[in-house]
N, C-alpha and C positions, 0 to 999 in steps of 0.2 A: 807254303802258306797253310795255316791251320784254320779250321772252321769250328764255330761253337754256336749252333742254333741261329741266333739273330744277328750275329756280327762275325766279321772276319778280321784277322790280324796277320801281319807279316813282320817278324823281327828282322830289321834291316842290319843292325849291328848289336852284338853282345859286348857291351862296353866294360863290364866287370861284375864280379860277385862281391856283394857287400858283406854277406854272412851266410852261413849254412846251418840249417836246423838239424837236429839229431835224426829226423826221419828222411833226410836227403833233399828236402826242399831248399832252394836257394833264393835269397833276396838279391835281385840283380838290377843293375842299371842297364837299360837297353834303349836303342832307338827303334821305334816301332811305328808301323802304319796301321791305323784302325780303319776298317771298311774302305780301304783303298785311298785314304786321305793322305795329306802331307805328313811325313814322318815326324814324330814327337819323341821326347825323352820320357822314359817310364821307369818307375821304381816299384817293384812288386815281387812277391814270392812266386816261384815257378817250380814245377816238378822237373824231374830229370829230362823228360822228353819235350818240354815246353808245350804240352797239350792240356795241362791243367794249371790254373793260376789262382792266386789269392787276390785280395783287394790291394789296390795300389794307387799311385798318383801319377798322372801324366802331365808333362810340362812342355810348354813351347820353348824355343831357344831363349827368348827374353826372360821367361820365368826361370829357366835353368841358370842363366847368368845372374839373376837377382838372388836365387838360392845360394849360389857360390859366394856372392858378396856377403850374405848373411852368415853363412857357415864360416867363412874366413874371419869375419869379425868375432864370432863366438869362440873360435879356436884361439884367436889372439888374446881374447879376454881370459880364457882358461889358462893359456900359457903364462900370462902375466899374473894371474891370481895364485899360481902355485909357488911363487917365490917367497 
C-alpha cells in the first residue's frame, strides 16, 4: 500500500498498459482502492514504482461497462468508415 499525504491507495490488479511515454511513465488500467474504499477501475499515468501518479479517471463497474459500450460503438464506426 502506498501513502501520499492526505490519501492512501492500493493497486489491487494491474490490468494492462495502454501506452508508455518516452520518460518511462505508463498509462495503465488498474483496479484500485482509494482510502480503503471499494475497488474501482482507474486509468492514469504511473511512474515505474507506482509511487508517483498523474491525473486520471476512476470508474465504477457500471461506468466501466458503459465506457466499453461507447468505445465498442466508436470502433465499429471507425471500422465501417474506413471502407
